[in-house]
C-alpha positions in Angstrom: -3.1 3.1 -23.1 -3.0 5.8 -20.5 -0.3 6.2 -17.9 -2.9 6.1 -15.1 -2.4 3.3 -12.6 -5.4 4.3 -10.5 -8.4 6.6 -11.1 -11.6 7.4 -9.2 -14.8 9.2 -10.5 -17.2 10.7 -8.0 -16.2 8.3 -5.2 -18.5 8.8 -2.2 -18.9 6.8 1.0 -21.5 6.9 3.8 -21.4 5.5 7.3 -24.8 4.6 8.9 -23.9 4.4 12.5 -26.1 5.6 14.1 -27.3 8.0 11.4 -26.4 8.4 7.8 -23.1 10.4 7.6 -21.1 11.2 4.4 -17.5 10.4 5.0 -16.2 10.8 1.4 -17.7 13.3 -1.0 -17.3 12.8 -4.8 -13.6 12.2 -4.9 -12.0 12.5 -8.3 -8.3 11.6 -8.4 -5.8 9.7 -10.4 -2.3 8.4 -9.8 0.1 7.9 -12.7 2.7 5.2 -13.2 5.9 5.9 -11.2 4.4 8.6 -9.0 5.1 8.8 -5.2 2.0 10.4 -3.8 1.0 11.1 -0.2 -2.4 11.7 1.3 -2.5 14.0 4.3 -5.2 15.6 6.4 -6.5 15.8 10.0 -7.7 12.7 11.8 -11.2 11.9 10.7 -10.9 13.6 7.3 -11.5 10.3 5.4 -8.0 9.5 4.2 -7.8 6.0 5.6 -11.4 5.3 4.5 -10.4 6.4 0.9 -7.3 4.1 1.0 -9.5 1.1 1.9 -11.8 1.9 -1.1 -8.9 2.3 -3.4 -7.4 -1.0 -2.2 -10.7 -2.8 -3.0 -11.0 -4.0 0.6 -14.1 -1.9 1.0 -16.6 -2.2 -1.8 -19.6 -0.3 -0.3 -19.4 3.1 -2.1 -20.9 5.2 -4.8 -18.9 6.2 -7.9 -16.3 4.3 -9.9 -12.8 3.0 -9.3 -10.5 2.1 -12.2 -7.2 0.2 -11.9 -5.1 0.5 -15.1 -8.1 1.7 -17.0 -10.2 -1.3 -16.0 -13.4 -0.7 -14.1 -13.1 -2.4 -10.7 -16.4 -1.3 -9.3 -18.9 -4.2 -9.2 -16.5 -7.1 -9.5 -17.0 -10.2 -7.4 -15.2 -10.8 -4.1 -13.1 -13.5 -5.8 -12.1 -11.2 -8.7 -11.2 -8.5 -6.2 -9.1 -10.8 -4.1 -7.1 -11.7 -7.3 -6.7 -8.1 -8.2 -5.5 -7.2 -4.7 -2.9 -10.0 -4.6 -1.7 -9.4 -8.2 -1.7 -5.6 -8.5 -1.6 -4.0 -5.1 1.1 -4.3 -2.4 0.2 -3.2 1.2 2.3 -1.7 3.9 0.4 -0.9 7.1 1.3 0.9 10.3 1.6 -2.5 12.0 3.5 -4.9 9.9 1.2 -7.9 10.4 4.0 -10.4 10.0 2.9 -14.0 10.8 4.8 -15.0 14.0 4.9 -18.7 13.1 6.9 -18.1 9.9 10.4 -16.9 9.5 11.2 -13.6 7.6 11.7 -15.3 4.2 8.5 -17.3 4.4 6.6 -14.1 5.4 7.8 -12.4 2.3 7.0 -15.4 0.1 3.4 -15.9 1.3 1.6 -13.5 -1.2 3.6 -15.1 -4.0 2.6 -18.6 -2.9 -1.0 -17.5 -2.8 -0.8 -15.9 -6.3 0.6 -19.3 -7.5 2.1 -18.0 -10.8 5.7 -19.0 -10.1 7.4 -22.1 -8.7 8.3 -22.1 -5.0 12.0 -21.9 -6.0 11.4 -18.7 -8.1 9.3 -17.1 -5.3 12.0 -17.8 -2.8 14.7 -16.4 -5.1 12.6 -13.2 -5.7 11.9 -12.9 -1.9 15.7 -13.1 -1.2 16.3 -10.4 -3.9 13.8 -8.1 -2.2 15.3 -8.7 1.2 18.7 -8.0 -0.3 17.5 -4.7 -1.8 16.3 -3.7 1.7 19.5 -4.9 3.4 17.6 -7.6 5.2 19.1 -10.8 3.6 21.0 -11.6 6.8 17.7 -11.8 8.7 16.0 -14.1 6.3 15.9 -17.1 8.6 15.0 -15.2 11.8 11.5 -15.1 13.3 9.6 -11.8 13.4 10.0 -11.6 17.2 13.8 -11.4 16.8 13.6 -8.2 14.7 13.4 -4.5 15.6 10.4 -2.4 14.6 12.3 -0.9 11.7 13.4 -4.3 10.5 9.9 -5.7 10.6 8.6 -2.8 8.5 11.4 -3.5 5.9 10.2 -7.1 5.8 6.6 -5.9 5.3 7.9 -3.7 2.3 9.6 -6.8 0.8 6.4 -8.7 1.2 4.4 -5.9 -0.5 6.9 -6.1 -3.5 6.9 -9.9 -4.0 4.2 -10.0 -6.7 5.6 -7.0 -8.6 2.5 -4.9 -7.9 1.2 -2.0 -10.0 1.0 0.1 -6.9 2.0 0.0 -3.3 -0.4 1.5 -0.8 0.7 2.4 2.7 -1.5 3.3 5.7 0.8 5.3 8.1 3.7 3.0 7.3 6.1 5.1 9.5 3.5 5.8 12.2 5.0 3.4 14.6 8.7 4.2 13.9 11.2 6.6 15.3 12.7 9.4 13.2 15.7 7.3 12.0 13.6 4.4 10.9 10.9 6.7 9.4 13.7 8.3 7.3 15.0 4.9 6.3 11.5 3.7 5.1 11.1 7.0 3.1 14.5 6.4 1.5 13.4 2.9 0.5 10.2 4.1 -1.0 12.0 6.9 -2.9 14.6 4.4 -4.2 11.8 2.1 -5.5 10.2 5.0 -7.3 13.4 6.3 -8.8 15.1 3.0 -9.7 12.1 0.7 -10.4 9.4 3.2 -11.3 7.3 1.8 -8.5 4.0 3.6 -8.0 3.4 4.5 -4.3 0.3 6.0 -2.5 0.9 6.6 1.2 -1.5 7.9 3.8 0.5 9.7 6.5 0.3 12.1 9.4 4.0 12.9 9.0 4.3 16.2 7.2 8.0 15.8 6.8 7.5 12.5 5.0 4.7 14.0 2.8 6.8 17.1 1.9 9.4 14.9 0.3 7.0 13.0 -2.0 6.2 13.9 -5.6 2.7 15.1 -4.9 0.6 15.7 -1.8 -3.2 15.2 -1.8 -4.7 17.1 1.1 -8.1 16.0 2.4 -10.6 17.9 4.6 -14.1 16.8 5.6 -14.2 14.0 3.1 -13.1 16.1 0.1 -9.8 16.7 -1.7 -8.8 20.3 -1.2 
């Protein structure tokens, strides 16, 4: 069994609007268990597009994608939805918390959807993650009662709830000030060091990227 959590072979992607345009060009890459990796590059270089392919949310590509040595390319939408919920945690630039649910319920939702544990166990795990992120006091608050930095911490707790193989982030500090950006970085670093959590983060923030284990730099749809 290899140590690879994620691997791509000759991953290419085209857009067809209005003419055929290659946005990713034969990407070969792999991420090992416990790595904290950032993807950087100028706007339009293809980094967010790549993340959407790796996350299985976009399936229209050439080449192959493997998660934990299993070929993911060609699986059905239903199988991919299960893989996403079970193996991948997401943290976006905008936290996408559901305004009608309190913090605790927001964190619990992916666990309820996966349906492998009882509601009591999921609630217990959700509280543990909130505690790790120093958000346990906010558990019963509604999202609109939180600051931007607090919302992002709730989003991280939600990403962790199903104990994913990998957490993927698309500009997770893009909406935060320096203090909260540093806080989010410290949380990610702690997850890697203490829990061997694998992280793949697309970022414009060079200071953030410089502190990760490895930087993948993209230019014109290729890894340079």
